[in-house]
LUMDREN-140689 format. One record per residue (C-alpha): residue in one letter; x, y, z. Coordinates in pm, whole numbers, plus 50000, padded with zeros to 5 digits. Layout:
% LUMDREN-140689
code:A, xx:X, yy:Y, zz:Z
...
***
This chain:
% LUMDREN-140689
code:M, xx:05879, yy:80105, zz:52802
code:D, xx:06206, yy:80291, zz:52739
code:V, xx:06478, yy:80309, zz:53005
code:D, xx:06412, yy:80673, zz:53099
code:R, xx:06046, yy:80608, zz:53168
code:F, xx:06136, yy:80292, zz:53362
code:I, xx:06373, yy:80491, zz:53582
code:S, xx:06125, yy:80773, zz:53631
code:M, xx:05848, yy:80534, zz:53731
code:H, xx:06045, yy:80330, zz:53984
code:K, xx:06300, yy:80580, zz:54121
code:P, xx:06089, yy:80667, zz:54431
code:A, xx:06086, yy:80299, zz:54533
code:W, xx:06462, yy:80272, zz:54479
code:D, xx:06529, yy:80584, zz:54684
code:R, xx:06301, yy:80462, zz:54961
code:L, xx:06473, yy:80123, zz:54970
code:A, xx:06814, yy:80288, zz:54983
code:Y, xx:06699, yy:80505, zz:55273
code:L, xx:06553, yy:80212, zz:55469
code:S, xx:06866, yy:80007, zz:55404
code:K, xx:07082, yy:80283, zz:55547
code:Q, xx:06862, yy:80306, zz:55855
code:G, xx:06871, yy:79930, zz:55900
code:R, xx:07246, yy:79884, zz:55890
code:N, xx:07279, yy:79897, zz:56270
code:G, xx:07061, yy:79589, zz:56318
code:G, xx:06730, yy:79760, zz:56255
code:R, xx:06730, yy:79962, zz:56578
code:N, xx:06627, yy:80275, zz:56386
code:L, xx:06338, yy:80102, zz:56209
code:E, xx:05984, yy:80049, zz:56331
code:P, xx:05821, yy:79710, zz:56265
code:E, xx:05623, yy:79851, zz:55974
code:D, xx:05947, yy:79991, zz:55827
code:L, xx:06104, yy:79646, zz:55844
code:D, xx:05808, yy:79501, zz:55657
code:E, xx:05840, yy:79772, zz:55395
code:L, xx:06213, yy:79706, zz:55366
code:V, xx:06155, yy:79340, zz:55286
code:H, xx:05872, yy:79420, zz:55042
code:L, xx:06078, yy:79679, zz:54854
code:Y, xx:06380, yy:79449, zz:54849
code:Q, xx:06176, yy:79185, zz:54668
code:R, xx:06025, yy:79441, zz:54433
code:V, xx:06355, yy:79610, zz:54342
code:S, xx:06522, yy:79272, zz:54297
code:G, xx:06265, yy:79217, zz:54022
code:H, xx:06352, yy:79554, zz:53872
code:L, xx:06720, yy:79454, zz:53868
code:A, xx:06647, yy:79126, zz:53690
code:H, xx:06425, yy:79307, zz:53439
code:S, xx:06693, yy:79571, zz:53371
code:R, xx:06962, yy:79313, zz:53307
code:V, xx:06750, yy:79138, zz:53045
code:T, xx:06566, yy:79430, zz:52885
code:Y, xx:06784, yy:79742, zz:52898
code:R, xx:07139, yy:79623, zz:52948
code:D, xx:07233, yy:79967, zz:53078
code:P, xx:07554, yy:79922, zz:53281
code:A, xx:07495, yy:80233, zz:53494
code:L, xx:07137, yy:80132, zz:53578
code:V, xx:07232, yy:79773, zz:53651
code:S, xx:07520, yy:79884, zz:53872
code:R, xx:07298, yy:80124, zz:54065
code:L, xx:07025, yy:79867, zz:54125
code:T, xx:07281, yy:79601, zz:54217
code:T, xx:07419, yy:79830, zz:54486
code:I, xx:07073, yy:79913, zz:54622
code:V, xx:06969, yy:79548, zz:54634
code:A, xx:07298, yy:79443, zz:54794
code:D, xx:07265, yy:79711, zz:55063
code:A, xx:06909, yy:79602, zz:55132
code:N, xx:07015, yy:79238, zz:55158
code:A, xx:07284, yy:79334, zz:55408
code:A, xx:07037, yy:79540, zz:55612
code:I, xx:06782, yy:79257, zz:55623
code:Y, xx:07046, yy:79004, zz:55724
code:S, xx:07178, yy:79239, zz:55990
code:T, xx:06827, yy:79287, zz:56129
code:R, xx:06761, yy:78914, zz:56147
code:A, xx:07103, yy:78849, zz:56302
code:S, xx:07035, yy:79122, zz:56555
code:A, xx:06705, yy:78956, zz:56652
code:V, xx:06880, yy:78624, zz:56710
code:S, xx:07150, yy:78801, zz:56908
code:A, xx:06888, yy:78975, zz:57121
code:V, xx:06720, yy:78643, zz:57207
code:R, xx:07055, yy:78486, zz:57291
code:R, xx:07148, yy:78785, zz:57507
code:F, xx:06817, yy:78763, zz:57694
code:V, xx:06851, yy:78389, zz:57760
code:F, xx:07215, yy:78390, zz:57867
code:E, xx:07258, yy:78739, zz:58014
code:S, xx:06951, yy:78952, zz:58081
code:F, xx:06723, yy:78695, zz:58243
code:P, xx:06971, yy:78502, zz:58462
code:G, xx:07146, yy:78829, zz:58547
code:S, xx:06817, yy:78985, zz:58657
code:V, xx:06739, yy:78685, zz:58878
code:W, xx:07087, yy:78683, zz:59030
code:R, xx:07061, yy:79057, zz:59100
code:I, xx:06755, yy:79003, zz:59323
code:R, xx:06880, yy:78682, zz:59487
code:R, xx:06836, yy:78818, zz:59840
code:F, xx:06472, yy:78896, zz:59768
code:V, xx:06431, yy:78550, zz:59613
code:L, xx:06564, yy:78405, zz:59938
code:A, xx:06310, yy:78610, zz:60132
code:A, xx:06036, yy:78485, zz:59897
code:A, xx:06151, yy:78127, zz:59953
code:I, xx:06123, yy:78170, zz:60330
code:L, xx:05776, yy:78324, zz:60296
code:T, xx:05667, yy:78024, zz:60087
code:L, xx:05842, yy:77728, zz:60245
code:L, xx:05819, yy:77818, zz:60613
code:P, xx:05435, yy:77837, zz:60619
code:G, xx:05424, yy:77513, zz:60420
code:V, xx:05642, yy:77332, zz:60673
code:L, xx:05458, yy:77477, zz:60973
code:V, xx:05108, yy:77410, zz:60839
code:G, xx:05202, yy:77064, zz:60713
code:G, xx:05362, yy:76969, zz:61042
code:W, xx:05068, yy:77105, zz:61240
code:I, xx:04811, yy:76905, zz:61042
code:A, xx:05024, yy:76591, zz:61049
code:N, xx:05070, yy:76600, zz:61426
code:S, xx:04754, yy:76761, zz:61563
code:D, xx:04419, yy:76585, zz:61570
code:A, xx:04246, yy:76920, zz:61616
code:A, xx:04417, yy:77064, zz:61307
code:L, xx:04338, yy:76751, zz:61109
code:D, xx:03971, yy:76771, zz:61201
code:A, xx:03967, yy:77140, zz:61110
code:A, xx:04101, yy:77055, zz:60764
code:G, xx:03779, yy:76871, zz:60677
code:P, xx:03558, yy:76571, zz:60750
code:E, xx:03735, yy:76236, zz:60761
code:A, xx:03557, yy:76104, zz:60451
code:V, xx:03653, yy:76412, zz:60252
code:R, xx:04014, yy:76385, zz:60365
code:A, xx:04028, yy:76016, zz:60276
code:A, xx:03887, yy:76077, zz:59928
code:Y, xx:04138, yy:76357, zz:59871
code:V, xx:04438, yy:76146, zz:59972
code:E, xx:04329, yy:75819, zz:59815
code:E, xx:04186, yy:75943, zz:59485
code:E, xx:04132, yy:76311, zz:59414
code:F, xx:04489, yy:76438, zz:59450
code:A, xx:04634, yy:76181, zz:59209
code:D, xx:04332, yy:76186, zz:58975
code:Y, xx:04374, yy:76560, zz:58922
code:Y, xx:04690, yy:76503, zz:58717
code:S, xx:04510, yy:76276, zz:58471
code:S, xx:04178, yy:76461, zz:58469
code:E, xx:04233, yy:76590, zz:58113
code:P, xx:04434, yy:76487, zz:57806
code:A, xx:04802, yy:76554, zz:57876
code:A, xx:04847, yy:76837, zz:57623
code:Q, xx:04531, yy:77016, zz:57735
code:F, xx:04620, yy:76973, zz:58102
code:A, xx:04975, yy:77101, zz:58047
code:T, xx:04845, yy:77410, zz:57866
code:G, xx:04595, yy:77487, zz:58139
code:V, xx:04836, yy:77460, zz:58429
code:T, xx:05101, yy:77657, zz:58242
code:F, xx:04870, yy:77954, zz:58189
code:N, xx:04746, yy:77932, zz:58547
code:N, xx:05101, yy:77931, zz:58684
code:I, xx:05197, yy:78227, zz:58466
code:R, xx:04893, yy:78415, zz:58598
code:V, xx:04994, yy:78339, zz:58958
code:A, xx:05351, yy:78455, zz:58892
code:I, xx:05240, yy:78780, zz:58729
code:T, xx:05004, yy:78846, zz:59018
code:A, xx:05274, yy:78773, zz:59276
code:F, xx:05505, yy:79015, zz:59096
code:A, xx:05252, yy:79291, zz:59033
code:L, xx:05120, yy:79299, zz:59390
code:G, xx:05466, yy:79391, zz:59509
code:I, xx:05372, yy:79747, zz:59423
code:F, xx:05182, yy:79758, zz:59754
code:A, xx:05501, yy:79784, zz:59958
code:C, xx:05564, yy:79406, zz:59935
code:V, xx:05249, yy:79317, zz:60133
code:G, xx:05049, yy:79174, zz:59842
code:T, xx:05336, yy:78961, zz:59719
code:A, xx:05412, yy:78833, zz:60068
code:A, xx:05046, yy:78737, zz:60118
code:I, xx:05035, yy:78533, zz:59795
code:L, xx:05358, yy:78352, zz:59879
code:V, xx:05239, yy:78265, zz:60230
code:F, xx:04903, yy:78149, zz:60095
code:N, xx:05060, yy:77927, zz:59827
code:G, xx:05304, yy:77777, zz:60073
code:A, xx:05030, yy:77706, zz:60326
code:N, xx:04817, yy:77535, zz:60059
code:V, xx:05101, yy:77297, zz:59974
code:G, xx:05149, yy:77242, zz:60346
code:V, xx:04782, yy:77144, zz:60391
code:A, xx:04811, yy:76882, zz:60117
code:G, xx:05137, yy:76748, zz:60253
code:G, xx:04999, yy:76738, zz:60607
code:L, xx:04694, yy:76538, zz:60501
code:F, xx:04913, yy:76276, zz:60335
code:A, xx:05156, yy:76268, zz:60628
code:A, xx:04873, yy:76223, zz:60878
code:V, xx:04794, yy:75883, zz:60723
code:G, xx:05154, yy:75781, zz:60653
code:E, xx:05142, yy:75852, zz:60278
code:Q, xx:05427, yy:76101, zz:60260
code:A, xx:05611, yy:75906, zz:59990
code:R, xx:05305, yy:75909, zz:59765
code:F, xx:05264, yy:76284, zz:59813
code:W, xx:05626, yy:76361, zz:59724
code:G, xx:05608, yy:76124, zz:59429
code:L, xx:05325, yy:76333, zz:59286
code:I, xx:05445, yy:76681, zz:59379
code:L, xx:05820, yy:76669, zz:59312
code:P, xx:05825, yy:76589, zz:58936
code:H, xx:05677, yy:76925, zz:58839
code:G, xx:05655, yy:77104, zz:59172
code:L, xx:06025, yy:77168, zz:59225
code:L, xx:06056, yy:77387, zz:58916
code:E, xx:05704, yy:77526, zz:58942
code:I, xx:05737, yy:77639, zz:59303
code:T, xx:06087, yy:77772, zz:59238
code:A, xx:05958, yy:77982, zz:58950
code:V, xx:05676, yy:78124, zz:59163
code:I, xx:05928, yy:78203, zz:59438
code:V, xx:06152, yy:78384, zz:59188
code:A, xx:05853, yy:78584, zz:59060
code:G, xx:05771, yy:78664, zz:59422
code:G, xx:06129, yy:78779, zz:59475
code:A, xx:06088, yy:79019, zz:59183
code:G, xx:05766, yy:79145, zz:59340
code:L, xx:05937, yy:79199, zz:59676
code:R, xx:06219, yy:79388, zz:59505
code:L, xx:05961, yy:79601, zz:59326
code:G, xx:05788, yy:79679, zz:59654
code:W, xx:06117, yy:79754, zz:59826
code:S, xx:06185, yy:80027, zz:59569
code:M, xx:05881, yy:80203, zz:59714
code:I, xx:05998, yy:80157, zz:60072
code:D, xx:06359, yy:80255, zz:60007
code:P, xx:06386, yy:80450, zz:59679
code:G, xx:06739, yy:80571, zz:59756
code:D, xx:06824, yy:80903, zz:59596
code:Q, xx:06536, yy:80877, zz:59348
code:T, xx:06174, yy:80974, zz:59383
code:R, xx:05947, yy:80680, zz:59462
code:V, xx:05785, yy:80701, zz:59120
code:A, xx:06123, yy:80698, zz:58943
code:A, xx:06251, yy:80413, zz:59160
code:L, xx:05936, yy:80209, zz:59096
code:T, xx:05956, yy:80273, zz:58721
code:N, xx:06322, yy:80180, zz:58695
code:E, xx:06285, yy:79868, zz:58906
code:G, xx:05976, yy:79766, zz:58713
code:R, xx:06170, yy:79776, zz:58388
code:R, xx:06444, yy:79556, zz:58529
code:S, xx:06226, yy:79313, zz:58720
code:V, xx:05981, yy:79250, zz:58438
code:L, xx:06266, yy:79066, zz:58262
code:V, xx:06246, yy:78809, zz:58540
code:V, xx:05876, yy:78744, zz:58483
code:L, xx:05922, yy:78719, zz:58106
code:G, xx:06204, yy:78469, zz:58147
code:L, xx:06003, yy:78258, zz:58388
code:I, xx:05748, yy:78184, zz:58117
code:G, xx:05991, yy:77928, zz:57980
code:A, xx:06025, yy:77765, zz:58322
code:F, xx:05648, yy:77744, zz:58357
code:V, xx:05614, yy:77587, zz:58013
code:V, xx:05866, yy:77317, zz:58112
code:A, xx:05694, yy:77261, zz:58448
code:G, xx:05356, yy:77241, zz:58275
code:L, xx:05483, yy:76981, zz:58028
code:I, xx:05620, yy:76772, zz:58313
code:E, xx:05294, yy:76804, zz:58506
code:G, xx:05092, yy:76703, zz:58202
code:F, xx:05308, yy:76425, zz:58062
code:V, xx:05515, yy:76294, zz:58356
code:T, xx:05344, yy:76351, zz:58691
code:G, xx:05027, yy:76163, zz:58604
code:S, xx:05198, yy:75903, zz:58387
code:P, xx:05244, yy:75534, zz:58475
code:L, xx:05622, yy:75582, zz:58499
code:P, xx:05783, yy:75452, zz:58818
code:T, xx:05789, yy:75706, zz:59100
code:S, xx:06169, yy:75705, zz:59104
code:V, xx:06180, yy:75802, zz:58736
code:R, xx:05922, yy:76077, zz:58775
code:V, xx:06103, yy:76224, zz:59074
code:A, xx:06437, yy:76198, zz:58895
code:V, xx:06294, yy:76407, zz:58609
code:G, xx:06185, yy:76679, zz:58852
code:V, xx:06513, yy:76682, zz:59043
code:S, xx:06719, yy:76691, zz:58722
code:V, xx:06522, yy:76980, zz:58573
code:E, xx:06538, yy:77175, zz:58900
code:A, xx:06912, yy:77121, zz:58929
code:A, xx:06961, yy:77233, zz:58569
code:F, xx:06757, yy:77551, zz:58627
code:L, xx:06946, yy:77643, zz:58944
code:A, xx:07282, yy:77573, zz:58778
code:Y, xx:07179, yy:77785, zz:58480
code:I, xx:07088, yy:78083, zz:58701
code:Y, xx:07404, yy:78043, zz:58909
code:R, xx:07637, yy:78008, zz:58611
code:F, xx:07502, yy:78276, zz:58381
code:G, xx:07367, yy:78506, zz:58652
code:R, xx:07707, yy:78538, zz:58816
code:S, xx:07872, yy:78593, zz:58478
code:A, xx:07625, yy:78868, zz:58389
code:E, xx:07682, yy:79039, zz:58724
code:A, xx:08060, yy:79018, zz:58685
code:E, xx:08042, yy:79164, zz:58334
code:E, xx:07815, yy:79445, zz:58453
code:S, xx:08054, yy:79525, zz:58738
code:L, xx:08347, yy:79528, zz:58499
code:L, xx:08172, yy:79765, zz:58262
code:A, xx:08068, yy:79990, zz:58552
code:G, xx:08430, yy:80017, zz:58659
code:V, xx:08557, yy:80111, zz:58315
***
């Protein structure tokens, strides 16, 4: 094949690659996913054309042209990949903790809605014979405290158990968030229900003097798990509040805008639920000493709270600075 025919045959691919490379120079923001795939495919193909031209035709103008096209494509692909890494880093250290810090008052309200019913129900069952009897027959309560509660954490292979509880917790968090659309009522109901359930379990253990055993089983994973559900609930309450008090926007606009911001919270919490699930599967039901298991839970919870505090405040300060410019 002579050089003119070679150029004529492959010029459309070269022009297309040059166009995609130009569009991709800003980190790929102007390219759809299928365009990015095409960019990589054409880059590989035209790189072959360049190698072939160097060996077969030795045309300086052609080689120079193809070298420029391939170099531009390489830069565009690198920029796109770097942009993706930058986007992940920005989400982890800015968008997610900043979104949680922004709704901290609603997270506090969610914590009250969760923890207060747990304390009240647990205290009631622990100190009232009538409440204890209402919780179930004595034999059922004894089996729950002595065997069933602890056996649950080793009921399946650790990896399978961790996967199951992780997906279940994510489902609960999404539900708690999504039900906020009903003017906060749905989210509040889920938080109260979850808190009361924990309170029932704690009350049954406390009624027979087994509080230490209960906390030894619930704290390793429960601190982070319950915190994450509370944060998701806070996002749901904030979503519902946008319907109650939309400000100077229409309710639909306020709900849409808040939904876009708050969904970042739920997405970020997936990581927290994965960690809590791994602890629940591999630590809670393990033969490790109680002190070690609890220390794992306390350490992870402290790290999560410090992370939100440190990077959430920084994100808010940066946003305020930019708003004032």
